[in-house]
C-alpha positions in Angstrom: 162.3 -57.6 89.4 161.0 -61.0 88.2 160.2 -64.3 89.9 161.9 -67.6 89.1 159.3 -68.2 86.3 160.4 -64.9 84.7 157.2 -63.0 85.3 157.6 -59.4 86.3 156.2 -58.6 89.8 155.6 -55.3 91.5 155.2 -54.6 95.2 157.1 -54.7 98.4 159.1 -57.7 99.7 159.5 -58.5 103.4 162.2 -60.6 105.0 162.3 -62.2 108.4 165.1 -63.6 110.5 163.0 -66.1 112.4 163.4 -66.7 116.2 161.5 -67.9 119.2 161.6 -64.9 121.4 162.5 -62.2 118.8 162.9 -61.8 115.1 164.3 -59.4 112.6 161.9 -57.8 110.1 162.6 -55.7 107.1 160.3 -54.5 104.3 161.7 -53.2 101.0 159.9 -50.7 98.7 157.8 -51.6 95.7 160.8 -52.0 93.4 163.1 -53.6 96.0 165.5 -50.7 95.7 165.8 -49.8 99.4 164.7 -50.9 102.9 161.8 -48.9 104.2 161.1 -50.7 107.5 163.6 -52.4 109.8 162.7 -53.7 113.3 163.4 -56.3 115.9 160.2 -57.6 117.3 158.6 -60.4 119.3 157.2 -63.0 116.8 153.5 -62.3 117.3 154.2 -58.5 117.0 156.1 -59.1 113.7 153.1 -61.1 112.3 150.7 -58.4 113.4 152.8 -55.7 111.7 153.0 -57.7 108.5 149.2 -58.0 108.5 148.9 -54.3 109.3 151.2 -53.6 106.4 149.0 -55.6 104.1 146.0 -53.6 105.1 147.5 -50.2 104.9 150.0 -50.4 102.0 150.7 -52.3 98.9 150.3 -56.1 99.3 153.5 -58.0 99.9 154.8 -59.8 96.8 156.5 -62.4 99.1 158.2 -62.9 102.4 161.8 -64.1 102.4 162.4 -66.4 105.3 165.7 -67.8 106.7 165.6 -71.6 106.6 167.2 -72.2 110.0 166.0 -74.5 112.7 163.5 -71.9 114.0 161.7 -71.5 110.6 159.2 -74.3 110.9 156.5 -72.5 112.8 157.1 -69.4 110.8 156.3 -71.2 107.5 152.8 -72.0 108.9 152.3 -68.5 110.3 153.4 -66.6 107.2 151.6 -68.8 104.6 148.3 -66.9 104.8 150.1 -63.5 104.6 152.2 -63.9 101.4 154.1 -66.4 99.3 157.3 -67.6 101.0 160.8 -67.7 99.7 163.2 -69.8 101.8 166.8 -68.6 101.8 169.9 -70.3 103.5 170.7 -68.6 106.8 174.3 -70.0 107.0 176.7 -67.3 108.1 174.2 -64.5 108.3 174.6 -63.7 112.0 178.3 -63.2 111.8 178.0 -61.2 108.6 175.2 -59.1 110.1 177.5 -58.0 113.0 180.0 -56.6 110.5 177.2 -55.1 108.3 175.6 -53.4 111.4 178.6 -51.1 111.7 178.4 -50.2 108.0 174.7 -49.2 108.5 175.3 -47.5 111.8 178.9 -46.3 112.1 180.7 -46.5 115.4 180.1 -43.6 117.7 181.9 -42.4 120.8 184.2 -44.6 122.9 183.3 -47.7 120.8 185.6 -46.4 118.1 188.6 -47.2 120.4 187.7 -50.9 120.5 189.3 -53.3 118.0 186.7 -54.3 115.4 186.6 -57.9 116.7 185.6 -56.8 120.2 182.8 -54.4 119.1 179.3 -55.5 120.0 176.3 -53.6 118.6 174.5 -51.7 121.4 171.2 -53.4 120.4 169.9 -56.6 118.9 170.7 -56.8 115.2 168.2 -59.3 113.9 166.9 -56.7 111.5 170.3 -56.6 109.8 170.2 -60.4 109.5 166.8 -60.1 107.8 168.2 -57.5 105.5 171.1 -59.8 104.6 168.6 -62.6 103.8 166.6 -60.3 101.5 169.9 -59.2 99.8 171.0 -62.8 99.4 167.7 -63.5 97.6 168.0 -60.4 95.4 171.7 -60.9 94.7 172.5 -57.3 95.6 172.8 -54.8 98.5 170.0 -52.5 99.5 170.4 -49.1 101.2 168.3 -48.2 104.1 165.8 -45.3 103.6 163.8 -45.8 106.8 160.7 -44.0 107.8 161.2 -41.4 110.6 162.0 -43.0 113.9 163.0 -46.3 112.3 166.5 -47.7 112.9 166.0 -51.3 113.9 164.0 -50.2 116.9 160.7 -51.9 117.8 158.0 -50.8 115.4 156.7 -47.4 116.2 159.3 -46.6 118.9 162.1 -44.2 118.4 
């Protein structure tokens, strides 16, 4: 992978779907080939987890951030953690609802509902964050999550 200046870069990328009360967070592996972490967290918890990641793993190459109306404070909060890459958020929430069902296929009685009426059984902000990262990279990424990870709060199964 290379940055806009054409220089090769190694290390994990993170992406955040910013919000006031909750946000989606994903972290891709060192080669940006797959998603290793996916979570929906309170903003301060997401920042704490990014700092913890920096201390315990490879330093983040950059954080991809949605440029929506809630991104202002996030720009300030994330600046000390890693370089920022702003990505247009337009249409990601609707696209994430469809993508959610591709990542976590419909189970049980929900299969009987028409697609347009299906609501994911949990918040899907992590899927929005994944779409932002994929938009930046120009390709889809599979999820290869650590044990117990599936868009759940960090460390909870």
